[in-house]
C-alpha positions, 0 to 999 in steps of 0.5 A: 828093455831097462829094468825098469820097464813094467812090460814083461819080457815073455810077450816079446817073443810071443808078439814077434811071432804073431807079427811073423805070421801076420806077415806070412798070412798076408803074403799067402793071401796076395799070392794065392789071389785071395786078396783080388776081391778085397783090391776090387772092392776098394777099387769100386769104392775109390772110383764111385763110393755109391756104387754097388759092388758085386758079391764075392761069387759074382766077381769070382765067377766074372773072374774065372769066365774072363780068365777061361775066355782069354786065348793067351791063358791056354785051354782049360779041360776042367 
């Protein structure tokens, strides 16, 4: 930064921290599967913009049923 730059330098570390936290949040969101519904909505609207998408509850129910019904996933007792 030049000495004539009107932006305060104290915001730079805060801005950097925000960017890091935003990236960490994105990574956790993707890693835990929370982003699956967002990806599903994007897919539905890309394929047919007028189609009605499942609600989040119905989507999660279908996802859980598919996972538990797949013998490759193994047996889940609870």
